[in-house]
Each structure stands twice: as structure tokens, then as C-alpha cells.
C-alpha positions in Angstrom: -8.5 -10.7 14.8 -5.2 -10.1 15.3 -3.2 -9.7 12.2 0.8 -10.1 12.5 3.4 -10.3 10.0 3.7 -8.2 6.6 2.8 -11.2 4.4 -0.6 -11.7 6.5 -1.2 -7.9 6.0 0.0 -6.9 2.4 -1.4 -9.4 0.1 -0.5 -7.7 -3.4 -0.4 -4.7 -5.2 -3.3 -3.4 -7.0 -2.6 -2.2 -10.4 -4.9 -0.2 -13.0 -4.8 2.7 -15.0 -6.3 4.5 -12.6 -3.8 3.3 -9.6 -0.8 4.1 -11.8 -2.1 7.8 -12.4 -2.3 7.9 -8.5 1.4 6.9 -8.5 2.5 9.3 -10.8 0.5 12.3 -9.7 -0.2 12.2 -5.8 2.9 9.7 -4.7 0.1 6.9 -3.9 0.5 3.1 -4.2 -3.0 0.8 -3.8 -2.5 -2.5 -2.3 -5.0 -5.6 -1.7 -4.6 -6.0 2.0 -6.2 -8.6 4.9 -9.7 -7.6 5.5 -9.0 -7.6 9.1 -6.0 -5.1 8.9 -6.3 -1.7 10.5 -4.9 1.4 9.2 -1.9 1.5 11.8 -0.9 -2.2 10.9 -1.1 -1.5 7.5 1.3 1.4 7.9 3.8 -0.4 9.9 4.0 -3.5 7.6 4.7 -1.4 4.6 7.1 0.6 6.1 8.8 -2.3 7.9 8.8 -4.3 4.6 9.8 -2.0 2.1 12.0 0.3 4.3 10.0 3.5 3.4 8.2 6.3 5.4 4.0 6.4 5.0 2.3 9.8 5.4 -1.1 8.2 5.4 -3.2 5.2 4.6 -6.8 5.0 3.3 -8.8 2.1 3.0 -11.7 1.0 1.0 -13.9 -2.3 1.1 -14.4 -3.7 -2.4 -15.7 -6.8 -4.0 -12.4 -8.0 -4.5 -10.9 -7.2 -1.3 -9.8 -4.6 0.9 -7.9 -1.9 -0.6 -5.0 0.3 1.1 -4.3 3.8 -0.5 -0.7 4.2 0.8 0.5 7.9 0.6 4.5 8.1 1.0 6.0 10.7 2.8 8.3 13.5 1.4 11.3 12.0 0.0 10.1 8.8 -0.9 8.6 8.2 -4.5 5.7 5.8 -5.0 7.2 5.2 -8.7 10.6 4.1 -7.3 8.6 1.8 -4.7 6.7 0.3 -7.4 9.6 -0.4 -9.5 11.3 -2.1 -6.5 8.3 -4.4 -5.8 7.9 -5.2 -9.6 4.9 -3.2 -10.7 6.4 -2.3 -14.0 
């Protein structure tokens, strides 16, 4: 299945105490994404939507959907991006 636009790929941030720790200590955000989205699609959608550089994307299928762990490139802080998108 072809998944196109940002809003079809990136559904919403996934925020828990554990994901907040990932954000602070490892420069990562966790998002719930479309189950059919591939890692390159997720990376491109996040970079285009939030005007950032993504170093890597890891995914996990969970009972509540597909989670993408997005690690940011040097010079981009997950905490800053989290504030911009309203996690805090």
C-alpha cells in the first residue's frame, strides 16, 4: 500500500514517562505511525513536516499501533521539537 502525505504517515506523538526519558537522554521522539509506513517514508515525512534532520528510525508493532522511534541528527534537539509540536 502506498502511503503518501505526512498526515497519513505520522498519526500522533506517543508520550509516556519512558518516552520522555528517551527524549531527554537519547534525543529521540516516539510517534504512532500508519501500520503500512516504511522507515524511509517515516523519515521523509518527519523531516518535511517539522523541518529537521532525522538520523535514524526504528519501528515496533504494538497492540495500539505501529510505533516509530525517531532519533534526530546532531544539531537538532528532541526536546525543542517536542515543545514545537505540543508534547509539553
